[in-house]
Each structure stands twice: as C-alpha cells, then as structure tokens.
C-alpha positions as CSV (number, residue, x, y, z in Angstrom):
1,X,17.3,3.2,-8.9
2,X,14.5,5.9,-8.2
3,X,16.4,8.5,-5.8
4,X,15.3,8.4,-2.3
5,X,12.8,11.2,-1.4
6,X,13.3,14.2,0.7
7,X,10.3,13.5,2.5
8,X,8.8,10.3,4.6
9,X,7.0,8.6,1.7
10,X,8.6,6.7,-1.0
11,X,6.7,5.3,-3.9
12,X,8.2,3.6,-7.0
13,X,7.1,1.7,-10.0
14,X,10.0,0.2,-11.7
15,X,11.2,-2.2,-14.4
16,X,14.6,-2.4,-12.5
17,X,15.6,-4.5,-9.7
18,X,14.3,-3.4,-6.4
19,X,17.1,-2.8,-4.2
20,X,15.2,-3.6,-0.9
21,X,18.6,-2.9,1.3
22,X,18.2,0.9,0.3
23,X,14.7,1.1,1.4
24,X,15.6,-0.5,4.7
25,X,18.4,2.3,5.3
26,X,16.3,4.9,4.3
27,X,13.1,4.1,6.5
28,X,15.6,4.2,9.9
29,X,15.0,7.5,11.6
30,X,15.8,8.4,15.5
31,X,11.9,8.5,16.3
32,X,11.3,4.9,15.3
33,X,12.8,1.8,16.8
34,X,10.9,-0.8,14.6
35,X,11.3,-1.2,10.8
36,X,9.1,-3.7,9.4
37,X,10.0,-5.1,5.8
38,X,7.9,-7.2,3.3
39,X,9.2,-8.6,0.1
40,X,6.8,-10.4,-2.4
41,X,8.9,-12.9,-4.6
42,X,7.8,-14.7,-7.8
43,X,7.1,-18.2,-6.6
44,X,6.5,-21.5,-8.6
45,X,3.1,-22.2,-8.5
46,X,-0.2,-20.0,-7.9
47,X,-4.0,-21.0,-7.2
48,X,-4.5,-23.8,-9.6
49,X,-1.3,-23.9,-11.3
50,X,2.1,-25.6,-10.5
51,X,5.0,-25.0,-12.6
52,X,5.2,-21.4,-12.8
53,X,8.2,-20.2,-14.6
54,X,7.7,-16.4,-14.4
55,X,5.6,-13.3,-13.7
56,X,4.9,-10.5,-16.0
57,X,3.6,-7.3,-14.6
58,X,1.8,-4.5,-16.4
59,X,0.7,-1.3,-14.5
60,X,-1.0,2.2,-15.2
61,X,1.8,4.2,-13.9
62,X,-0.4,7.5,-12.8
63,X,-3.0,5.2,-11.3
64,X,-0.3,3.3,-9.3
65,X,1.4,6.5,-8.1
66,X,-1.8,7.9,-7.0
67,X,-3.0,4.7,-5.2
68,X,0.3,4.2,-3.4
69,X,0.2,7.8,-2.2
70,X,-3.3,7.3,-1.0
71,X,-2.4,3.9,0.8
72,X,0.3,5.9,2.6
73,X,-2.0,8.7,3.6
74,X,-4.5,6.0,5.0
75,X,-1.6,4.5,6.7
76,X,-0.7,7.7,8.4
77,X,-4.5,8.2,9.5
78,X,-4.6,4.7,11.4
79,X,-1.2,4.9,12.9
80,X,-0.2,8.8,13.2
81,X,3.0,8.0,14.5
82,X,4.2,6.0,11.6
83,X,7.8,7.2,10.5
84,X,8.8,6.3,7.0
85,X,6.9,4.3,4.1
86,X,8.2,3.0,1.0
87,X,5.8,1.2,-1.3
88,X,7.7,-0.2,-4.7
89,X,6.3,-2.6,-7.2
90,X,7.8,-4.0,-10.2
91,X,7.0,-4.3,-14.0
92,X,8.0,-6.4,-16.6
93,X,9.0,-9.9,-16.8
94,X,10.0,-11.4,-13.6
95,X,11.8,-14.7,-13.1
96,X,11.4,-17.2,-10.1
97,X,12.6,-15.7,-7.0
98,X,12.8,-12.1,-8.1
99,X,11.4,-9.2,-5.9
100,X,7.8,-8.1,-7.3
101,X,6.9,-5.9,-4.1
102,X,8.6,-4.2,-1.5
103,X,6.7,-2.5,1.4
104,X,9.1,-0.8,4.3
105,X,7.2,0.9,7.4
106,X,9.3,2.7,10.4
107,X,7.2,3.3,13.5
108,X,8.1,3.8,17.2
109,X,6.9,0.3,18.2
110,X,7.0,-3.2,16.7
111,X,3.4,-3.6,16.8
112,X,2.1,-0.5,14.8
113,X,5.2,-0.9,12.2
114,X,3.9,-4.5,11.8
115,X,-0.1,-3.4,11.5
116,X,1.1,-0.7,9.3
117,X,2.9,-3.1,6.8
118,X,0.6,-5.7,6.5
119,X,-2.3,-3.0,5.8
120,X,0.0,-1.5,3.2
121,X,0.6,-4.8,1.5
122,X,-2.6,-5.8,1.6
123,X,-4.0,-2.4,0.1
124,X,-1.4,-2.5,-2.5
125,X,-2.6,-6.3,-3.5
126,X,-6.2,-5.0,-3.2
127,X,-6.2,-1.7,-5.0
128,X,-3.3,-0.9,-7.1
129,X,-3.6,-0.9,-10.8
130,X,-1.3,-3.8,-11.6
131,X,-1.9,-6.8,-13.7
132,X,0.1,-9.9,-13.7
133,X,0.3,-12.9,-16.3
134,X,1.6,-16.2,-15.0
135,X,4.1,-18.2,-17.2
136,X,4.5,-21.6,-17.1
137,X,6.0,-24.3,-19.7
138,X,2.9,-24.8,-21.6
139,X,1.4,-21.3,-22.1
140,X,0.3,-18.1,-19.9
141,X,-2.5,-16.4,-18.6
142,X,-3.5,-13.1,-17.2
143,X,-4.9,-13.6,-13.5
144,X,-6.6,-11.3,-11.3
145,X,-4.2,-9.4,-8.8
146,X,-7.3,-8.3,-6.7
147,X,-7.6,-9.4,-3.1
148,X,-9.8,-8.3,-0.3
149,X,-9.3,-4.6,0.5
150,X,-8.3,-4.1,4.2
151,X,-9.6,-0.5,3.9
152,X,-13.3,-1.6,3.4
153,X,-14.8,-3.4,6.5
154,X,-16.1,-6.8,5.9
C-alpha cells in the first residue's frame, strides 16, 4: 500500500487492492465531525451490456497524479474547511465486486463532506486519464470513462 502522506491530501494509483479502511482512519481529524467514503466497485453490467465479468483499467500515472491533485485543490477552494481528502484508483484487471475507486473526504459537517465527496468522484470520472476495458464471456471492449465534469457549468 502507498504510505499515508504527512499532509491532508492522499492520491494513489495502484495495481494493488485498495485498503479503504486505512483511508477512512487516516481521514479522521479533530476538526472534522464528518467523514464521507465513496467506493466504486466492479459490477456485472454497464450501459448496453449485461454479463460483464471484469474490468481492466489503464492509466497515465503522471497525468492521473496531476489531475487528482488539481481536483483536491478545487475541492478545497469550494469547501475551504475540508479536512482530509483521499482519491485512489486501481489499475489492472479487476474481478466483479473489486474496489476500483475510493474517495474519502472529511469536513466539519456532513453537508460539505457529502458535497465535496460527490464533487471529487464526479471530477475523477470526468477528468482523470484512466481508461476502462469491459470483459464479458464472448469478448471485450474499451469504453469511455468520461462523464460530465462538475467543475464546468452546464
């Protein structure tokens, strides 16, 4: 596992299992009464495809690190009292139910923790240079990981 940082931001791109409990414990600080955790797992279907058996993620590590740091900076601008933020993503072949992405945000109150957490996961999905290949019994295909960017007004 990546060592916990000495500061309040933790970005991690890994081919290893994501130990979400470690991020949750790290995010707890005296100034924050709320910790929100989001875990994205591999499911057995996607838009237009039933029977997904696995997902394979590839990433541009330097780009991912830069993008995740940028997302955290934007989060702190929008919610200045944010405590700690962890943004983690997996790479490699992931079976069903495996954790693919983890977002943990601590804040003084639940409202801003939930809002900041949602902003973080939506931004990761929209902007991080991470590519996903779906596998099913009769084949596989690269699919778009791009979603609407919450930082850009509609």
